[in-house]
N, C-alpha and C positions, 0 to 999 in steps of 0.2 A: 185618490186622484183619478182613476178611470171613471167610472162610477158620474166625478161633479164637472167633466169634462166630453160636450156631447160628442167630438169631432172624437178625444178618444176611447169615449164607447161607440161609437161607428168602425174603428181600426178592430179595434178589439173584440165586436162580430166579424167584421170580416176576414178578421186573423183564424180564426176559431172555422169559423163555414169550410174554408180555404184546406184547415189544416184535419176536420174532418172527413173532407170528399177525397182528399190524401191518401189516409192513415185506410182508407176504405177499398183502396185500386194498389195494395203493397204489398208483398212476400212478410213473414214475419220476422227476417232478418231487420230488412229497411223498417218496418215499423217500432221496432227496436229502439232504434235510431233516430229516428223522427220523435219517437218517446223522449230520447238522454235531449237532443237538440230542442227540444219543444221547454221540458225542464231548466235548461242551457240559459233560455230566453227568460226561462220567471225569474230565474235567477238574477240577469240582468238588471230585468228591467223593475225590481223590488231593490237596486242599487240605484236609480236612478233619481235626482234631490226636485228634477222641474216638468213641467206637460213636455217641453222644447225633447227633450233625451227621448222621455217617453215614445213618442208619437215616433222620434226616426226609430229607435227599437222596433217597434211595428210591422213599418213602413220594409226595417228588413227584413223580419219575417216574413211578412206576406210576400215579400218578392224571393225569397226563398222556397214558397211554399208552390209556389205555380209552376 
């Protein structure tokens, strides 16, 4: 679904960039929490039935990473 939708693909790139930037600035314990949060995000994303749900999750996750 994400690769086929240019808007979702763009959100995926933004989220990935913010995640990498954030992980590079934190201690090991915080990095573990970020990894767990990212895993939770992926699990929630896989439960979405439509693009609107996926977009909402991406926007939420991007906000968390700012």
